[in-house]
C-alpha positions in Angstrom: -0.2 0.0 0.0 2.9 2.4 0.8 4.0 1.8 -3.0 0.4 3.3 -4.1 0.5 6.0 -1.7 3.6 7.1 -3.5 2.4 6.9 -7.0 -0.9 8.6 -5.8 1.1 11.7 -4.5 3.5 11.8 -7.6 0.3 11.7 -9.8 -1.1 14.5 -7.6 1.8 16.6 -7.7 2.4 16.2 -11.5 -1.4 16.7 -12.4 -2.5 20.1 -13.7 -5.9 19.5 -13.2 -8.5 17.3 -10.5 -7.6 13.7 -11.0 -10.5 11.4 -10.9 -10.1 8.2 -8.5 -11.2 6.0 -11.5 -8.6 7.2 -13.4 -6.2 6.7 -10.3 -7.3 3.3 -9.9 -6.5 2.6 -13.9 -2.9 3.7 -13.5 -2.5 1.6 -10.2 -4.8 -1.5 -11.4 -6.7 -1.2 -8.1 -10.4 -0.8 -7.6 -11.8 2.7 -7.5 -13.3 2.1 -4.1 -9.9 1.2 -2.7 -8.0 4.3 -4.5 -11.2 6.6 -2.8 -10.1 4.9 0.6 -6.5 5.7 0.0 -7.4 9.1 -1.1 -9.5 10.2 1.8 -6.8 8.5 4.3 -4.3 10.8 2.8 -5.9 13.7 3.1 -7.2 13.1 6.4 -3.1 12.3 7.4 -2.3 15.5 5.6 -4.6 17.6 7.7 -3.6 15.7 11.1 0.0 16.3 10.4 -0.7 20.3 10.0 1.0 19.9 6.3 1.2 23.3 4.0 -1.1 21.6 1.8 -4.3 19.8 1.6 -5.9 17.0 -0.4 -9.4 17.9 -1.7 -11.9 16.5 -3.6 -13.1 18.8 -6.2 -14.8 19.1 -9.3 -14.2 15.6 -11.2 -11.3 14.6 -9.1 -8.7 15.0 -6.5 -5.9 18.0 -6.3 -3.6 19.3 -3.9 -3.9 22.7 -2.7 -2.0 25.0 -0.4 -3.2 25.3 3.2 -5.2 28.7 3.8 -3.5 29.1 7.0 -0.5 29.7 4.8 -1.9 32.3 2.6 -0.1 35.6 4.4 3.1 34.0 3.6 2.1 32.9 0.1 0.9 36.2 -0.7 4.5 37.8 0.1 5.8 35.1 -2.2 3.9 35.9 -5.0 3.5 39.7 -4.3 6.0 40.4 -7.5 3.7 38.3 -9.9 0.8 40.3 -11.8 -2.7 39.5 -10.7 -5.7 39.2 -12.9 -8.7 40.2 -11.1 -12.4 39.9 -12.5 -14.4 43.1 -13.0 -17.4 43.4 -10.7 -19.3 43.2 -14.1 -17.4 39.6 -14.5 -18.2 38.8 -10.9 -21.8 39.5 -11.4 -22.0 37.6 -14.5 -20.2 34.6 -12.9 -22.7 34.5 -10.0 -25.8 34.9 -12.3 -24.2 31.6 -14.3 -23.5 29.6 -10.9 -26.8 30.3 -9.4 -29.2 30.4 -12.4 -27.6 27.6 -14.8 -28.1 26.8 -17.4 -28.9 30.3 -18.3 -28.4 32.5 -21.7 -26.8 35.5 -22.4 -30.1 37.3 -23.1 -31.5 36.1 -19.6 -28.0 37.1 -17.8 -28.7 40.8 -19.7 -32.2 40.9 -18.4 -31.3 39.9 -15.1 -28.4 42.7 -14.9 -30.4 45.1 -17.0 -27.4 45.4 -19.7 -26.1 43.6 -22.5 -23.3 41.1 -21.1 -22.1 39.6 -24.4 -18.5 40.8 -23.8 -18.5 39.4 -20.5 -19.8 36.4 -21.0 -17.1 36.2 -24.0 -14.6 37.1 -21.3 -15.7 34.3 -18.6 -15.6 31.9 -21.5 -11.9 32.5 -22.6 -10.8 32.2 -19.1 -12.5 28.9 -18.7 -14.7 29.7 -15.9 -18.2 29.5 -17.8 -18.8 27.3 -20.8 -21.7 26.3 -23.0 -23.8 23.3 -22.0 -26.4 23.0 -24.9 -29.1 25.0 -26.5 -32.5 26.4 -25.3 -35.5 25.1 -27.0 -37.0 28.4 -27.4 -36.8 30.9 -30.3 -33.7 30.9 -32.0 -32.2 28.1 -29.8 -29.8 30.4 -27.8 -26.7 29.0 -26.4 -27.2 28.0 -22.6 -23.9 28.3 -20.3 -23.0 26.9 -16.9 -19.7 27.1 -14.8 -17.0 24.9 -15.8 -14.8 22.5 -13.7 -12.2 25.4 -13.4 -14.6 27.4 -11.6 -15.6 24.6 -9.5 -11.7 23.6 -9.0 -10.6 27.4 -8.0 -13.3 27.7 -5.4 -12.6 24.4 -3.9 -16.2 22.8 -4.6 -17.3 19.3 -5.9 -20.3 21.1 -7.8 -22.6 24.0 -7.5 -24.8 22.5 -4.7 -21.8 23.5 -2.5 -22.1 27.1 -3.2 -23.9 29.2 -0.2 -27.4 29.9 -0.6 -28.4 33.1 -2.0 -30.6 33.8 1.4 -27.1 34.0 3.2 -26.3 37.2 1.3 -29.7 39.0 1.7 -30.2 41.4 4.6 -32.9 40.5 7.3 -36.1 42.7 7.2 -35.1 45.3 10.0 -31.9 45.9 7.8 -33.9 46.5 4.6 -36.5 48.7 6.8 -33.5 50.5 7.8 -31.8 51.2 4.4 -35.2 52.4 3.2 -35.4 54.7 5.9 -31.7 56.3 5.5 -32.2 56.2 1.5 -35.8 57.8 1.4 -36.1 61.4 0.4 -36.3 63.8 3.9 -40.1 64.4 4.9 
């Protein structure tokens, strides 16, 4: 079993995307259930040993990640590298796709109240959203969903793990307070 552990660790270090347990099972010539058990035990061992990395199951497989506790030092380490951030518009479109998928460009535009074609193209080029079919309505518009890269970068197995929208909504008292503050003086 220690040989299998070494091989799995080497595969995970080499891989540039999540590796499905079934694929590792093929390489090791072991049943998927046995490989999944090994992956879970590795993930727990890394966590218990308080390593600088974690093994997580995300999107369509398993991947090594840096431990969030190391973030301040990693930020210093990469501070000289350029960061590519998403614009507020891109974040908005990404949230719409994540929570409403599958969704068309026109539906995204209706929700936002502005044309979003350019933002959708940018998110596609960055690999964060992808086409997932066509709507049966007039013109058969293309439908979009978030990609595995999106899930991977957020450390999610699926969109079902996204926080509920209710957790972002203010309570009734906060809404009333905002209305009072924003209403014209009477």
